[in-house]
LUMDRENSE-465301 format. One line per 4 residues: number of its first residue (from 1); for each residue x, y, z of N, C-alpha, C, O. Coordinates in pm, whole numbers, plus 50000, padded with zeros to 5 digits. Example, Ala and Ser with C-alpha at 12.3 -4.5 7.8 and 13.67 -1.06 7.14 Angstrom:
2
1	51319:49431:50780:51230:49550:50780:51320:49670:50780:51424:49668:50846  51285:49775:50708:51367:49894:50714:51290:50003:50787:51341:50114:50804 $
! end
This chain:
353
1	50085:49881:50000:50000:50000:50000:50089:50124:50000:50175:50140:50087  50068:50212:49904:50153:50328:49891:50126:50430:50001:50011:50456:50038  50234:50489:50054:50218:50590:50158:50164:50721:50099:50130:50813:50174  50157:50730:49967:50105:50850:49903:49954:50841:49875:49893:50939:49832 $
5	49896:50727:49899:49753:50712:49875:49672:50795:49975:49712:50811:50090  49559:50847:49929:49468:50917:50019:49394:50815:50106:49395:50696:50076  49331:50863:50212:49253:50774:50298:49140:50709:50220:49107:50592:50244  49080:50783:50128:48972:50728:50047:49021:50612:49962:48957:50506:49957 $
9	49134:50631:49894:49186:50526:49807:49222:50401:49888:49200:50289:49841  49275:50420:50006:49315:50306:50091:49197:50218:50128:49211:50096:50140  49081:50278:50146:48966:50198:50193:48878:50146:50079:48785:50069:50104  48907:50188:49956:48825:50143:49844:48845:49995:49813:48955:49941:49828 $
13	48738:49930:49769:48745:49795:49714:48705:49806:49568:48585:49805:49538  48800:49816:49475:48767:49844:49335:48685:49734:49270:48692:49617:49308  48609:49774:49172:48535:49679:49089:48633:49592:49011:48735:49641:48960  48603:49463:49001:48689:49370:48927:48615:49326:48800:48519:49250:48809 $
17	48659:49372:48682:48592:49333:48558:48626:49190:48520:48718:49130:48575  48551:49136:48426:48580:49003:48376:48714:48999:48305:48760:49099:48250  48776:48883:48307:48909:48867:48247:48906:48900:48098:48817:48855:48025  49004:48977:48054:49022:49007:47912:49152:48941:47867:49258:49003:47874 $
21	49146:48817:47821:49267:48741:47788:49335:48794:47662:49270:48850:47573  49466:48775:47656:49543:48817:47540:49552:48708:47434:49576:48737:47316  49534:48584:47474:49545:48475:47377:49417:48462:47297:49308:48495:47346  49428:48414:47174:49315:48412:47081:49236:48282:47084:49123:48278:47035 $
25	49291:48177:47139:49228:48046:47128:49115:48025:47228:49045:47924:47220  49098:48115:47319:48992:48100:47418:48855:48135:47360:48843:48224:47276  48754:48064:47405:48616:48102:47377:48574:48192:47492:48562:48147:47606  48552:48317:47463:48536:48420:47566:48388:48451:47587:48327:48525:47509 $
29	48331:48395:47693:48190:48414:47724:48176:48460:47868:48092:48409:47943  48258:48558:47907:48260:48600:48047:48230:48748:48069:48221:48791:48184  48213:48828:47964:48193:48972:47984:48075:49028:47905:48065:49149:47887  47985:48943:47859:47860:48986:47796:47878:49076:47675:47794:49162:47647 $
33	47987:49057:47604:48005:49129:47478:47919:49064:47369:47880:48948:47381  47891:49138:47266:47812:49086:47155:47901:48995:47070:48012:49035:47035  47857:48874:47037:47941:48784:46959:47947:48819:46811:48029:48764:46737  47861:48911:46767:47856:48946:46626:47921:49082:46602:47932:49164:46693 $
37	47962:49105:46479:48030:49231:46444:47931:49347:46446:47811:49327:46428  47980:49468:46467:47894:49584:46454:47856:49606:46307:47910:49542:46217  47763:49696:46286:47716:49727:46152:47832:49768:46062:47924:49838:46105  47827:49725:45936:47928:49768:45839:47924:49919:45819:48025:49980:45783 $
41	47808:49980:45841:47797:50125:45830:47883:50195:45936:47932:50305:45914  47900:50131:46050:47985:50187:46155:48129:50194:46108:48197:50296:46126  48176:50086:46049:48315:50082:46001:48337:50184:45889:48442:50248:45883  48238:50198:45801:48251:50296:45694:48252:50438:45750:48326:50524:45703 $
45	48171:50461:45850:48165:50595:45911:48297:50630:45978:48345:50743:45967  48355:50533:46048:48485:50557:46112:48592:50587:46007:48675:50676:46025  48588:50513:45898:48686:50533:45791:48672:50669:45725:48768:50720:45667  48555:50728:45734:48531:50857:45669:48580:50975:45752:48582:51088:45703 $
49	48620:50951:45876:48667:51061:45961:48798:51114:45903:48889:51038:45872  48806:51245:45890:48923:51306:45827:49032:51338:45927:49008:51342:46048  49152:51361:45875:49264:51400:45961:49235:51531:46032:49272:51549:46148  49169:51622:45961:49137:51751:46021:49043:51735:46139:49058:51803:46241 $
53	48946:51645:46127:48854:51620:46238:48929:51571:46363:48895:51607:46476  49030:51489:46340:49106:51435:46453:49198:51539:46515:49239:51526:46631  49231:51642:46441:49321:51745:46495:49246:51851:46574:49307:51936:46639  49112:51845:46569:49030:51941:46642:48957:51872:46757:48934:51751:46753 $
57	48922:51950:46858:48841:51894:46966:48705:51851:46911:48655:51912:46817  48646:51747:46968:48512:51705:46925:48406:51802:46975:48433:51885:47063  48288:51793:46921:48175:51871:46969:48153:51835:47117:48122:51720:47146  48167:51928:47209:48155:51897:47351:48016:51851:47393:48000:51784:47495 $
61	47916:51886:47314:47779:51846:47347:47733:51721:47272:47623:51671:47295  47819:51671:47181:47778:51556:47097:47639:51582:47038:47550:51496:47046  47622:51700:46981:47489:51749:46945:47415:51657:46848:47298:51626:46870  47482:51614:46743:47414:51531:46642:47371:51398:46701:47259:51351:46678 $
65	47460:51336:46778:47427:51207:46840:47317:51224:46944:47227:51141:46954  47324:51331:47020:47221:51358:47121:47084:51375:47055:46983:51324:47104  47081:51447:46943:46955:51466:46871:46901:51334:46815:46780:51312:46811  46992:51247:46772:46950:51117:46719:46886:51033:46828:46783:50969:46805 $
69	46947:51031:46946:46889:50957:47058:46752:51014:47094:46658:50939:47121  46743:51147:47095:46616:51211:47129:46507:51173:47029:46395:51141:47069  46539:51176:46901:46439:51145:46798:46393:51000:46808:46274:50972:46799  46487:50909:46827:46452:50767:46835:46359:50739:46953:46270:50654:46944 $
73	46380:50811:47062:46306:50781:47185:46192:50878:47213:46133:50873:47321  46159:50966:47117:46049:51057:47135:46072:51161:47243:45979:51200:47313  46197:51205:47257:46235:51302:47359:46291:51427:47293:46305:51433:47171  46325:51526:47374:46395:51644:47325:46544:51627:47357:46578:51553:47449 $
77	46633:51693:47283:46777:51680:47312:46813:51717:47456:46910:51664:47511  46736:51805:47517:46763:51844:47655:46731:51736:47755:46759:51752:47874  46673:51626:47710:46644:51512:47797:46745:51399:47780:46723:51288:47828  46855:51428:47712:46954:51324:47680:47092:51366:47730:47134:51480:47710 $
81	47161:51274:47795:47297:51297:47844:47386:51184:47793:47348:51067:47798  47504:51220:47742:47595:51120:47686:47725:51116:47764:47770:51217:47818  47786:50997:47769:47913:50981:47838:47993:50866:47782:47946:50794:47694  48114:50849:47833:48205:50744:47787:48164:50609:47846:48222:50562:47943 $
85	48065:50550:47785:48013:50424:47834:47913:50447:47946:47916:50550:48012  47822:50350:47967:47721:50367:48071:47784:50367:48210:47724:50420:48304  47903:50310:48226:47968:50315:48357:48000:50458:48397:47978:50496:48512  48051:50539:48304:48079:50679:48337:47948:50754:48362:47940:50835:48454 $
89	47848:50726:48282:47718:50791:48301:47663:50758:48440:47615:50847:48510  47671:50632:48478:47623:50591:48610:47704:50655:48722:47649:50696:48824  47835:50664:48702:47920:50728:48803:47877:50873:48825:47871:50920:48938  47846:50944:48717:47797:51081:48727:47664:51086:48803:47641:51176:48884 $
93	47578:50989:48776:47448:50985:48844:47466:50965:48993:47402:51033:49073  47553:50873:49032:47577:50849:49175:47627:50975:49242:47586:51006:49354  47716:51048:49175:47775:51166:49237:47682:51286:49234:47675:51362:49330  47611:51304:49123:47532:51426:49106:47391:51417:49163:47337:51517:49209 $
97	47332:51298:49161:47190:51287:49192:47157:51196:49309:47045:51199:49360  47252:51115:49352:47227:51023:49462:47307:51059:49587:47312:50981:49682  47369:51176:49587:47453:51216:49700:47368:51281:49809:47365:51404:49821  47301:51200:49887:47216:51249:49994:47249:51173:50123:47320:51073:50121 $
101	47195:51222:50234:47219:51156:50362:47145:51023:50372:47188:50933:50445  47035:51010:50301:46959:50885:50306:47029:50777:50223:47115:50806:50140  46990:50653:50246:47059:50541:50182:47017:50527:50036:46901:50544:50001  47114:50495:49952:47090:50457:49813:47060:50308:49810:47130:50230:49874 $
105	46958:50269:49737:46912:50130:49740:46928:50064:49603:46899:50125:49499  46973:49940:49605:46980:49859:49484:46975:49713:49525:46995:49682:49642  46948:49621:49432:46934:49479:49468:47063:49421:49526:47173:49464:49491  47048:49323:49615:47167:49260:49674:47242:49174:49574:47363:49158:49584 $
109	47171:49121:49478:47235:49050:49366:47216:49138:49244:47108:49145:49186  47324:49206:49206:47313:49309:49103:47452:49343:49051:47548:49272:49077  47460:49452:48978:47587:49498:48921:47681:49537:49035:47648:49624:49115  47796:49472:49042:47884:49491:49158:47961:49622:49156:48041:49647:49246 $
113	47938:49707:49054:47998:49840:49053:47921:49937:49144:47978:50037:49189  47793:49909:49170:47712:50002:49248:47771:50032:49386:47785:50148:49422  47806:49930:49464:47866:49960:49596:48001:50029:49585:48039:50104:49676  48075:50006:49477:48203:50074:49458:48182:50224:49445:48254:50302:49507 $
117	48084:50265:49364:48056:50407:49348:48009:50468:49480:48043:50582:49512  47930:50391:49556:47886:50442:49685:48005:50468:49777:48009:50571:49845  48100:50378:49780:48220:50398:49861:48300:50517:49810:48349:50598:49889  48313:50528:49680:48393:50634:49620:48336:50772:49653:48411:50866:49679 $
121	48204:50784:49651:48141:50915:49672:48085:50933:49813:48014:51030:49841  48117:50839:49901:48077:50853:50041:47927:50842:50064:47872:50913:50148  47861:50754:49989:47716:50738:50002:47683:50620:50091:47746:50514:50082  47583:50637:50176:47528:50523:50248:47442:50442:50152:47371:50499:50070 $
125	47448:50310:50163:47367:50230:50072:47310:50108:50141:47359:50064:50245  47206:50055:50081:47141:49934:50129:47122:49839:50012:47062:49875:49911  47173:49717:50027:47153:49614:49926:47023:49541:49959:47018:49462:50054  46920:49568:49883:46786:49516:49912:46774:49373:49857:46796:49352:49738 $
129	46739:49276:49940:46734:49136:49894:46635:49115:49781:46522:49164:49785  46679:49041:49682:46587:48991:49581:46497:48886:49645:46529:48832:49751  46385:48858:49582:46298:48751:49629:46367:48616:49614:46474:48606:49553  46306:48515:49668:46366:48382:49664:46390:48329:49524:46480:48248:49503 $
133	46310:48375:49429:46327:48331:49289:46417:48426:49211:46425:48418:49088  46485:48518:49282:46576:48618:49224:46505:48730:49149:46570:48805:49076  46376:48743:49165:46305:48857:49106:46317:48977:49198:46346:48963:49317  46295:49096:49143:46301:49219:49222:46171:49236:49300:46062:49232:49242 $
137	46183:49254:49431:46067:49275:49518:46058:49425:49548:46127:49475:49636  45973:49497:49475:45967:49642:49492:45913:49681:49629:45939:49792:49677  45838:49590:49692:45784:49621:49824:45891:49618:49933:45867:49662:50045  46008:49566:49900:46116:49559:49998:46196:49689:50005:46282:49704:50092 $
141	46169:49781:49914:46244:49907:49911:46183:50007:50009:46062:50030:50006  46266:50066:50096:46213:50157:50197:46154:50283:50135:46201:50331:50032  46050:50336:50201:45985:50457:50150:46078:50577:50155:46072:50665:50069  46164:50580:50255:46261:50688:50268:46396:50639:50215:46455:50548:50273 $
145	46443:50699:50108:46570:50656:50049:46634:50772:49975:46567:50871:49945  46762:50759:49946:46834:50863:49874:46845:50836:49726:46921:50902:49656  46768:50739:49678:46770:50701:49537:46765:50551:49522:46813:50478:49609  46709:50506:49413:46699:50362:49383:46757:50339:49245:46728:50413:49151 $
149	46840:50234:49233:46891:50197:49101:46875:50047:49083:46918:49968:49167  46813:50010:48973:46786:49869:48944:46820:49840:48799:46769:49909:48710  46904:49740:48772:46925:49700:48633:46804:49622:48583:46748:49540:48654  46765:49650:48461:46651:49577:48403:46675:49553:48255:46672:49647:48176 $
153	46699:49426:48214:46711:49306:48297:46825:49317:48398:46923:49388:48378  46807:49243:48508:46908:49248:48613:47033:49172:48570:47028:49082:48486  47144:49211:48629:47269:49138:48608:47323:49103:48746:47327:49189:48834  47364:48979:48767:47391:48874:48666:47278:48776:48641:47298:48676:48572 $
157	47158:48802:48694:47052:48702:48681:46991:48699:48541:46949:48593:48495  46984:48814:48474:46921:48821:48343:46770:48835:48348:46705:48840:48243  46713:48841:48469:46568:48844:48482:46512:48984:48461:46573:49084:48501  46394:48990:48399:46331:49116:48361:46224:49155:48461:46147:49070:48507 $
161	46219:49283:48495:46112:49338:48578:46009:49401:48486:46043:49480:48399  45883:49366:48506:45776:49416:48422:45764:49567:48433:45789:49625:48539  45728:49631:48324:45719:49777:48319:45618:49830:48420:45635:49940:48472  45513:49755:48448:45414:49799:48545:45472:49805:48686:45431:49889:48766 $
165	45566:49717:48716:45632:49723:48846:45719:49847:48856:45728:49908:48963  45784:49885:48747:45864:50008:48745:45773:50128:48768:45807:50219:48843  45657:50127:48703:45561:50235:48722:45517:50243:48869:45506:50352:48926  45492:50127:48928:45451:50123:49069:45563:50174:49159:45537:50245:49257 $
169	45687:50139:49128:45800:50186:49206:45812:50338:49198:45842:50403:49298  45789:50394:49080:45794:50538:49063:45680:50608:49138:45699:50717:49192  45564:50546:49142:45450:50605:49211:45474:50613:49361:45425:50704:49427  45550:50519:49415:45572:50514:49560:45705:50577:49601:45736:50582:49720 $
173	45784:50626:49505:45913:50690:49536:45923:50822:49460:46005:50837:49370  45838:50916:49499:45832:51042:49426:45935:51145:49473:45954:51247:49407  46000:51119:49585:46093:51218:49641:46239:51182:49617:46328:51251:49668  46266:51077:49543:46404:51039:49514:46415:50993:49369:46315:50959:49306 $
177	46536:50993:49318:46560:50953:49179:46554:50801:49167:46611:50729:49249  46485:50754:49065:46479:50610:49034:46553:50590:48902:46514:50644:48799  46660:50512:48907:46742:50486:48789:46717:50344:48741:46731:50249:48818  46680:50330:48616:46664:50198:48554:46779:50179:48456:46789:50247:48354 $
181	46865:50086:48490:46987:50060:48413:46956:49955:48307:46947:49836:48337  46941:50000:48182:46892:49913:48075:47003:49867:47980:46986:49873:47858  47114:49824:48033:47224:49780:47947:47182:49665:47855:47237:49649:47746  47085:49583:47900:47049:49462:47825:46905:49464:47773:46853:49361:47732 $
185	46841:49580:47775:46698:49587:47746:46664:49544:47604:46551:49499:47580  46756:49556:47510:46725:49527:47370:46715:49378:47339:46681:49341:47226  46743:49293:47437:46739:49149:47413:46610:49084:47462:46604:48962:47477  46507:49166:47486:46380:49102:47519:46286:49183:47605:46175:49137:47631 $
189	46324:49300:47651:46238:49376:47739:46181:49500:47674:46216:49534:47561  46093:49567:47746:46035:49694:47702:46099:49805:47782:46098:49802:47905  46155:49903:47714:46226:50011:47780:46131:50098:47863:46013:50113:47830  46185:50154:47972:46110:50247:48056:46115:50390:48001:46062:50481:48064 $
193	46178:50410:47886:46189:50544:47829:46051:50608:47810:46036:50729:47825  45952:50527:47778:45818:50579:47756:45754:50639:47880:45651:50706:47871  45814:50616:47996:45760:50670:48121:45824:50803:48161:45782:50865:48258  45925:50846:48087:46004:50963:48127:45919:51089:48140:45933:51163:48237 $
197	45833:51113:48045:45752:51235:48050:45643:51229:48156:45578:51330:48183  45623:51112:48215:45521:51097:48320:45580:51110:48460:45507:51141:48555  45710:51087:48473:45773:51086:48605:45903:51167:48599:45998:51128:48531  45906:51278:48671:46023:51366:48661:46143:51315:48741:46249:51377:48738 $
201	46127:51204:48813:46238:51148:48891:46297:51022:48827:46378:50954:48889  46257:50992:48703:46305:50871:48635:46423:50901:48545:46420:50996:48466  46528:50819:48557:46641:50822:48465:46657:50682:48406:46657:50583:48478  46670:50676:48276:46693:50550:48205:46831:50554:48144:46865:50648:48073 $
205	46911:50452:48171:47049:50447:48124:47064:50332:48025:47019:50220:48051  47126:50360:47910:47151:50257:47809:47294:50267:47758:47368:50359:47794  47332:50173:47674:47469:50166:47624:47469:50108:47482:47378:50036:47443  47575:50140:47406:47593:50078:47274:47680:49952:47285:47703:49885:47184 $
209	47727:49921:47404:47824:49813:47421:47767:49676:47390:47835:49593:47329  47643:49650:47430:47588:49516:47422:47515:49490:47290:47566:49419:47204  47397:49548:47276:47314:49515:47160:47367:49572:47030:47333:49522:46923  47451:49676:47038:47505:49735:46915:47649:49693:46887:47712:49742:46794 $
213	47700:49600:46969:47833:49540:46946:47944:49644:46939:48034:49635:46855  47937:49745:47028:48036:49852:47026:48099:49873:47164:48123:49986:47205  48126:49764:47233:48186:49775:47367:48322:49843:47363:48363:49906:47461  48392:49831:47251:48524:49891:47240:48524:50042:47223:48629:50105:47230 $
217	48407:50101:47201:48399:50245:47179:48369:50326:47304:48416:50439:47318  48291:50270:47398:48254:50338:47521:48162:50457:47496:48205:50572:47499  48036:50427:47472:47933:50529:47459:47812:50486:47542:47757:50378:47523  47772:50572:47634:47655:50545:47715:47564:50666:47715:47606:50776:47681 $
221	47437:50645:47754:47339:50752:47749:47246:50743:47869:47209:50633:47912  47208:50858:47923:47103:50867:48023:46992:50954:47967:47019:51055:47902  46868:50915:47992:46754:50991:47943:46657:51015:48057:46627:50924:48135  46609:51139:48067:46519:51170:48176:46474:51316:48171:46492:51385:48071 $
225	46415:51360:48282:46368:51497:48295:46482:51597:48274:46597:51568:48308  46451:51712:48217:46553:51812:48186:46635:51853:48307:46756:51874:48296  46572:51866:48423:46645:51907:48542:46746:51802:48585:46855:51836:48631  46711:51675:48571:46806:51568:48603:46924:51573:48506:47040:51561:48547 $
229	46894:51590:48379:46999:51595:48277:47089:51717:48300:47210:51709:48284  47030:51829:48337:47109:51949:48362:47206:51928:48478:47318:51977:48475  47160:51854:48580:47250:51823:48691:47369:51740:48646:47482:51763:48691  47345:51644:48558:47455:51563:48506:47549:51646:48419:47670:51630:48426 $
233	47493:51734:48339:47576:51820:48253:47664:51912:48337:47780:51934:48304  47610:51966:48445:47688:52055:48532:47808:51980:48591:47918:52034:48597  47785:51857:48633:47895:51778:48689:47998:51745:48581:48118:51760:48603  47950:51698:48467:48042:51661:48357:48127:51779:48313:48247:51765:48293 $
237	48065:51895:48299:48137:52012:48251:48228:52074:48356:48301:52169:48327  48225:52022:48477:48314:52072:48582:48450:52004:48580:48543:52050:48647  48462:51896:48505:48593:51832:48498:48628:51776:48361:48744:51745:48335  48530:51761:48272:48560:51705:48140:48458:51758:48041:48348:51705:48029 $
241	48496:51863:47969:48400:51926:47878:48393:51858:47741:48309:51894:47659  48481:51761:47715:48480:51690:47587:48471:51539:47612:48571:51469:47595  48356:51488:47652:48349:51348:47696:48360:51244:47585:48426:51142:47603  48296:51269:47470:48297:51170:47363:48385:51217:47248:48371:51328:47199 $
245	48478:51130:47206:48567:51169:47097:48497:51159:46962:48385:51110:46953  48565:51206:46859:48506:51212:46725:48467:51073:46674:48360:51056:46617  48554:50976:46694:48526:50841:46644:48405:50781:46714:48320:50719:46650  48396:50800:46845:48284:50745:46920:48152:50808:46876:48054:50737:46855 $
249	48150:50939:46860:48028:51006:46817:47987:50960:46677:47869:50934:46651  48084:50951:46587:48057:50911:46449:48005:50769:46440:47908:50741:46371  48072:50678:46512:48035:50536:46505:47899:50510:46570:47818:50437:46515  47875:50570:46685:47747:50549:46753:47631:50601:46668:47525:50538:46663 $
253	47651:50714:46604:47546:50769:46518:47516:50675:46401:47400:50653:46368  47620:50620:46341:47601:50527:46229:47525:50403:46275:47441:50351:46203  47555:50357:46396:47486:50240:46450:47338:50268:46471:47253:50185:46439  47307:50386:46526:47167:50422:46549:47088:50426:46417:46970:50394:46414 $
257	47155:50467:46311:47087:50479:46182:47060:50344:46117:46965:50330:46040  47144:50244:46147:47127:50114:46081:47033:50026:46163:47076:49931:46229  46906:50059:46159:46806:49992:46241:46793:49844:46204:46781:49758:46291  46794:49816:46075:46777:49678:46030:46884:49586:46084:46854:49475:46130 $
261	47009:49630:46078:47117:49545:46126:47108:49527:46277:47127:49417:46328  47078:49635:46348:47062:49629:46493:46958:49525:46532:46982:49443:46620  46844:49528:46466:46738:49432:46497:46779:49289:46463:46742:49195:46532  46857:49274:46356:46896:49139:46314:46993:49075:46413:46979:48956:46443 $
265	47091:49151:46463:47186:49087:46555:47122:49064:46692:47158:48970:46762  47027:49149:46731:46955:49122:46854:46877:48991:46843:46875:48910:46935  46814:48971:46728:46738:48848:46706:46829:48726:46707:46792:48621:46759  46949:48741:46650:47044:48629:46651:47086:48593:46793:47095:48476:46827 $
269	47112:48693:46873:47152:48668:47012:47040:48598:47088:47064:48503:47162  46917:48645:47068:46802:48583:47136:46787:48437:47093:46761:48351:47177  46802:48410:46964:46791:48272:46915:46898:48183:46977:46870:48071:47018  47021:48234:46984:47129:48157:47045:47102:48135:47194:47129:48028:47247 $
273	47049:48237:47260:47017:48224:47403:46912:48116:47426:46924:48037:47519  46810:48113:47343:46704:48014:47360:46756:47873:47337:46722:47780:47410  46839:47858:47235:46897:47725:47208:46989:47682:47321:46984:47567:47364  47073:47772:47368:47165:47740:47477:47087:47703:47603:47124:47610:47674 $
277	46981:47775:47631:46899:47744:47748:46843:47603:47740:46850:47527:47836  46787:47568:47626:46731:47433:47608:46839:47326:47625:46817:47224:47690  46957:47350:47565:47064:47252:47572:47116:47235:47715:47145:47123:47758  47128:47344:47787:47177:47336:47925:47075:47265:48014:47111:47186:48101 $
281	46948:47294:47993:46845:47227:48072:46843:47077:48045:46814:46998:48134  46875:47039:47922:46881:46896:47890:46995:46826:47962:46994:46704:47979  47096:46904:48005:47208:46849:48081:47183:46852:48232:47269:46814:48311  47066:46898:48271:47032:46901:48413:47055:47034:48481:47037:47046:48602 $
285	47094:47136:48406:47115:47268:48464:46980:47336:48490:46884:47315:48416  46976:47417:48593:46864:47505:48618:46903:47643:48564:47004:47699:48605  46824:47696:48473:46856:47821:48404:46750:47925:48440:46631:47904:48415  46793:48036:48497:46698:48143:48527:46644:48202:48396:46716:48208:48296 $
289	46518:48245:48395:46460:48302:48273:46528:48433:48236:46508:48535:48303  46608:48432:48131:46688:48548:48094:46627:48625:47978:46576:48567:47883  46634:48758:47990:46600:48846:47878:46722:48931:47841:46709:49039:47784  46840:48881:47875:46965:48950:47847:47047:48870:47746:46997:48774:47688 $
293	47173:48910:47726:47259:48834:47635:47352:48741:47715:47469:48725:47681  47298:48683:47818:47367:48584:47899:47264:48500:47972:47147:48536:47981  47309:48387:48025:47223:48303:48109:47292:48280:48242:47415:48278:48250  47214:48262:48346:47263:48241:48481:47217:48103:48524:47097:48077:48534 $
297	47313:48013:48548:47279:47871:48560:47343:47807:48682:47446:47852:48732  47279:47702:48729:47333:47621:48838:47300:47476:48812:47201:47444:48746  47384:47386:48865:47358:47243:48851:47343:47183:48991:47429:47205:49076  47237:47108:49014:47213:47057:49150:47317:46958:49200:47324:46932:49320 $
301	47398:46902:49111:47492:46798:49153:47638:46836:49132:47727:46756:49160  47664:46955:49083:47802:46995:49053:47827:47138:49099:47747:47228:49070  47936:47160:49171:47970:47292:49222:48007:47385:49108:48082:47347:49017  47956:47505:49112:47980:47601:49004:48128:47635:48991:48178:47648:48879 $
305	48198:47649:49101:48340:47684:49094:48419:47575:49023:48509:47604:48945  48386:47450:49051:48455:47338:48985:48424:47338:48835:48513:47314:48754  48299:47366:48799:48264:47372:48657:48337:47487:48589:48383:47473:48476  48346:47600:48658:48418:47717:48605:48563:47682:48575:48614:47715:48467 $
309	48630:47616:48667:48771:47580:48648:48787:47476:48539:48883:47481:48461  48694:47382:48533:48703:47278:48429:48683:47339:48290:48751:47299:48195  48591:47433:48278:48573:47500:48150:48697:47580:48112:48735:47587:47995  48759:47642:48213:48881:47719:48186:48991:47629:48131:49067:47670:48043 $
313	48999:47509:48181:49098:47414:48131:49070:47373:47987:49160:47331:47914  48945:47387:47948:48907:47356:47810:48904:47483:47724:48845:47485:47616  48969:47588:47773:48981:47716:47701:48847:47785:47677:48826:47848:47574  48758:47770:47774:48629:47840:47769:48616:47926:47894:48622:47876:48006 $
317	48600:48057:47874:48585:48150:47985:48438:48183:48008:48369:48228:47917  48392:48160:48132:48261:48208:48175:48284:48287:48304:48398:48302:48346  48180:48338:48367:48198:48420:48487:48145:48347:48610:48035:48292:48610  48229:48347:48714:48190:48290:48843:48202:48397:48949:48305:48465:48958 $
321	48097:48414:49031:48097:48513:49138:48095:48440:49272:47995:48375:49306  48201:48450:49347:48207:48388:49478:48145:48482:49581:48213:48539:49666  48012:48496:49570:47938:48589:49652:47818:48519:49715:47770:48419:49662  47768:48572:49828:47651:48510:49892:47534:48498:49796:47510:48585:49713 $
325	47462:48389:49809:47341:48356:49733:47369:48308:49591:47288:48234:49535  47482:48348:49531:47505:48311:49390:47637:48237:49371:47685:48226:49258  47695:48186:49478:47826:48121:49463:47816:47979:49408:47917:47908:49401  47696:47938:49369:47685:47810:49299:47622:47830:49161:47557:47740:49107 $
329	47642:47950:49107:47590:47982:48974:47704:48024:48882:47806:48076:48926  47683:48000:48754:47773:48050:48649:47693:48145:48560:47577:48121:48530  47759:48253:48519:47700:48340:48418:47771:48313:48286:47892:48327:48277  47695:48275:48186:47751:48239:48056:47699:48338:47952:47579:48342:47924 $
333	47788:48418:47896:47749:48511:47791:47708:48435:47664:47760:48326:47637  47618:48492:47590:47574:48428:47466:47679:48453:47358:47713:48567:47328  47727:48345:47300:47824:48355:47191:47759:48323:47058:47637:48322:47047  47841:48298:46959:47790:48254:46830:47730:48114:46846:47754:48049:46948 $
337	47654:48066:46748:47602:47929:46758:47714:47827:46780:47696:47731:46855  47827:47847:46715:47939:47754:46730:47997:47760:46871:48033:47656:46928  48008:47880:46927:48062:47894:47063:47966:47836:47167:48010:47772:47262  47838:47858:47148:47740:47802:47241:47741:47649:47235:47731:47583:47338 $
341	47754:47596:47117:47761:47450:47103:47886:47396:47171:47881:47290:47234  47998:47468:47159:48122:47424:47222:48108:47420:47374:48162:47331:47439  48036:47516:47431:48013:47518:47575:47932:47396:47617:47965:47330:47716  47828:47367:47543:47743:47253:47576:47822:47122:47567:47810:47036:47655 $
345	47900:47107:47463:47982:46985:47448:48081:46972:47562:48099:46864:47618  48146:47082:47596:48244:47080:47704:48178:47044:47837:48233:46965:47913  48063:47101:47865:47994:47072:47991:47946:46928:47994:47948:46863:48099  47903:46878:47880:47861:46738:47874:47978:46646:47908:47961:46548:47980 $
349	48095:46678:47856:48215:46599:47887:48251:46610:48034:48286:46510:48097  48243:46731:48089:48279:46752:48229:48183:46677:48322:48226:46617:48420  48054:46679:48291:47957:46615:48377:47968:46464:48376:47929:46398:48472  48021:46409:48268:48033:46262:48260:48168:46211:48306:48188:46090:48319 $
353	48264:46302:48331:48396:46258:48376:48391:46207:48520:48493:46165:48574 $
! end
């Protein structure tokens, strides 16, 4: 531990991302990336960026991209906030809108970055237990809170919360911000964006990383009431007035325009997910109902950690969380049909050894 570290840094427990291996022979199904390539229009758009564009600062407001998001979602540009991936957007939300004396609430089985941001920004928080079937129990959330954030579909479970439950949560939490983190919404759910004009405390966060196959670019978006967005803009402009670079803005815009391709790769992921679910269940796995680009599975007769290590020996990476309630589950990202088949074959071999 460095003697130059601040007291805050010394006490932090940083978020640990999934392994990003350097070798090519691994089947990588541990970080929920899209197994398919991004739109060819994205690559053409990136190639069209000129040297002069790269020598100048990017548009600090990402105006064209912001307007595109607004048009697609039936909003005004003033209801849209952009950042370097949804993680940065969420970090701004925690600091700008959830910094209160009351506790910030999120599910106990959820995105493990949430408690890290709470520690970083000095927020009190409460991990609200999911129900026994891993669904979100909105009645378990306290009436007095400093904000609520729920991924929908949830991660790592992949389970979807019905839009009516989100509406009910908003009706009973009118004095705090409710954040719906929709990183995986395009794989089977209905977005809460349609509720934004009805509830001034709702923020919806999305990303191009998953369904648009652009995890390498880092573009995230928050959509909500103008006052919420203005708060995020004030924070962003206090330390970084140029959040999205030229390539990111150009590529994300091209992706938004290619609706047909976007819909096609989402459909492919869903088809692979359904096939993988059936195949895993045939091997005796219990698979939670997923509406994301991954499945969360357990086997009644085999320890998840042992299966994780055995798959690693077969050059297949999946995600294992040694955490309460889920330490006997594996999260398997949806790959190509060939990658999903390889996982099933490998697990079949492991189970019979």
